[in-house]
C-alpha positions in Angstrom: 117.9 -44.5 78.3 115.5 -44.9 81.2 112.6 -47.4 80.4 109.6 -45.9 82.7 106.3 -48.7 83.5 103.3 -48.6 81.1 101.6 -49.1 84.4 102.7 -45.5 85.7 100.3 -44.1 82.8 97.3 -46.2 83.9 95.3 -44.6 86.7 94.4 -46.6 89.7 91.1 -48.7 89.5 89.5 -46.3 92.0 89.6 -43.0 90.0 88.5 -44.8 86.7 85.5 -46.4 88.3 84.5 -42.7 89.7 85.0 -41.0 86.6 83.1 -43.8 84.8 79.8 -43.0 87.3 80.7 -39.8 86.4 80.0 -40.2 83.1 77.1 -42.1 83.6 75.4 -39.5 86.2 75.9 -36.9 83.5 74.7 -39.2 80.3 71.6 -39.9 82.4 71.1 -36.6 82.9 71.4 -35.2 79.6 69.3 -38.2 78.5 66.4 -37.1 81.0 66.6 -33.8 80.2 66.4 -34.7 76.5 62.7 -37.1 77.5 61.3 -33.9 79.3 62.1 -32.1 76.3 60.2 -34.3 74.1 57.5 -35.1 76.0 56.3 -31.4 76.3 56.2 -31.1 72.8 54.7 -34.7 72.2 51.5 -34.1 75.2 50.2 -30.9 73.6 51.0 -32.8 70.0 48.8 -35.5 71.0 46.1 -34.2 72.7 45.8 -32.0 69.6 45.4 -34.7 67.1 43.8 -36.9 69.4 40.0 -35.8 68.8 40.5 -36.0 65.1 41.6 -38.9 65.2 39.5 -40.8 67.0 36.9 -39.3 64.5 39.1 -40.5 61.6 38.9 -43.7 62.5 35.1 -44.1 63.3 34.7 -43.4 59.7 37.7 -45.3 58.3 36.4 -48.5 60.3 32.8 -47.6 58.8 34.4 -47.8 55.4 36.4 -50.7 56.0 32.8 -52.6 57.0 31.7 -51.9 53.8 34.1 -52.0 51.1 37.1 -54.2 53.3 40.5 -53.6 53.0 41.6 -53.9 49.4 42.4 -51.4 47.2 39.6 -50.6 44.8 39.7 -49.2 41.4 38.5 -45.8 41.0 37.9 -45.5 44.6 40.1 -43.5 47.2 40.5 -42.5 50.9 41.1 -39.8 52.0 41.2 -37.9 55.4 37.5 -36.7 56.1 36.9 -37.2 52.1 35.6 -40.4 49.6 36.8 -40.0 46.2 35.0 -41.9 43.5 36.3 -42.1 39.8 32.9 -40.6 37.7 32.4 -43.8 35.5 31.6 -45.7 38.6 28.8 -43.4 39.0 27.4 -41.5 36.3 28.4 -41.5 31.8 26.7 -38.5 30.2 24.9 -37.8 33.8 23.1 -41.3 33.2 23.2 -43.9 35.7 25.8 -46.6 34.7 23.8 -49.8 34.9 25.0 -51.6 38.3 27.8 -49.7 39.3 25.4 -47.1 41.0 23.6 -48.8 43.1 26.4 -50.8 44.6 28.8 -47.8 44.9 25.9 -45.6 46.3 24.5 -48.3 48.3 27.5 -48.6 50.1 28.2 -44.9 50.4 24.8 -44.7 51.9 24.9 -47.3 54.8 28.6 -45.6 55.5 26.4 -42.0 56.3 23.4 -43.3 57.9 25.3 -45.6 60.2 27.3 -42.7 61.2 24.6 -40.4 61.3 22.9 -43.0 63.4 25.9 -42.7 66.0 25.1 -39.1 68.6 29.2 -39.3 69.3 29.9 -39.5 65.9 26.9 -37.3 64.8 27.8 -34.7 67.1 31.1 -33.8 65.1 29.5 -34.0 61.5 28.5 -30.5 60.2 28.0 -31.8 56.6 28.5 -34.3 54.1 28.9 -32.3 50.6 28.7 -34.4 47.4 30.8 -32.1 45.4 32.3 -32.7 41.7 35.8 -31.4 41.1 36.4 -29.0 38.2 39.3 -27.4 37.2 39.7 -23.8 36.7 40.1 -22.3 32.9 41.1 -18.9 32.1 38.0 -18.2 30.3 35.5 -17.0 32.3 32.2 -18.4 30.1 33.7 -21.6 29.9 34.1 -21.9 34.2 29.9 -20.7 34.3 29.0 -23.3 31.8 31.6 -26.0 33.4 30.3 -25.0 36.7 26.8 -25.6 35.9 27.0 -28.6 34.5 28.8 -30.1 37.3 26.2 -28.4 40.1 23.7 -30.5 37.8 25.3 -33.5 38.2 26.3 -33.1 41.8 22.7 -32.8 42.8 21.6 -36.2 40.7 24.1 -38.0 42.2 22.6 -36.7 45.7 19.5 -37.4 44.7 20.6 -40.9 43.3 21.9 -41.5 47.0 18.2 -40.2 48.6 16.3 -42.7 46.5 18.9 -45.3 47.6 18.5 -45.0 51.2 15.2 -42.9 52.1 16.0 -42.3 55.6 19.2 -40.2 55.0 16.8 -37.6 53.2 13.9 -37.7 55.5 16.2 -37.9 58.8 19.5 -36.5 58.1 18.7 -34.4 54.8 19.8 -31.5 56.6 23.4 -32.9 56.6 23.8 -33.1 53.0 24.3 -30.7 50.4 25.5 -30.6 46.6 28.0 -28.4 44.7 30.4 -27.9 42.3 34.2 -28.1 43.6 36.9 -26.0 41.7 40.2 -27.2 42.2 43.5 -26.4 40.4 44.4 -27.7 36.9 46.6 -30.6 37.4 45.2 -31.6 40.6 44.7 -35.4 41.0 41.2 -36.9 40.7 40.4 -34.0 38.6 36.5 -34.4 37.8 36.2 -37.1 40.8 33.0 -37.2 42.4 34.1 -35.9 46.3 32.0 -37.1 49.1 33.2 -34.4 51.9 32.5 -34.7 55.8 33.1 -31.5 57.0 33.5 -31.3 60.8 31.3 -29.5 63.3 33.2 -26.6 65.6 32.8 -29.1 68.5 35.9 -31.0 67.2 38.0 -27.9 67.3 36.3 -26.8 70.2 37.5 -30.2 72.0 40.8 -29.6 70.4 41.4 -26.1 71.8 40.0 -27.3 75.7 42.6 -30.1 75.4 45.2 -27.7 74.4 44.1 -25.2 76.9 46.4 -27.1 79.9 49.2 -26.8 78.4 48.5 -22.7 77.8 48.7 -22.3 81.6 
């Protein structure tokens, strides 16, 4: 049996180098194509999120300045909302000694600083003080609970204005109090919510930024 030299099955270095270069070129083209597709997706996504992110960062920086970076029991910061456990503010619709001024004074300073800044104020339509209540199957029970919670929300807003009169005197039109209904089982049911409702300007800026990608 004749033996075939192994080197007969090995391509010369010249063709191997050419194939390697072709492979590199094809891989580079594929990676470039994918990066272009990703960039076309990321650019409009960033354009949409940037105004909201900037607004949220401004509010978050004010909250950190007042409350610090550590977690506070009974206090939750969400996008566009501040949730406070009722025991920190009220007990049987009466102030808890020491707790109410501390929490509300800090919140009052946050809202006053935000509204004093024209760049931040232009994006704030309303600061809603709401008491979160679960819906029940009984209509009458819902009406009674809603009335009680509406009164409680009004009391909290009045306390906020009493602690920082400039909020009411200068920016009273930016505030409202109401009872907010939530589905049964929702987390933080019964908590007090300070919800910052953005203006239409924020939505318009998002649309303007997105417009150039729709052309």
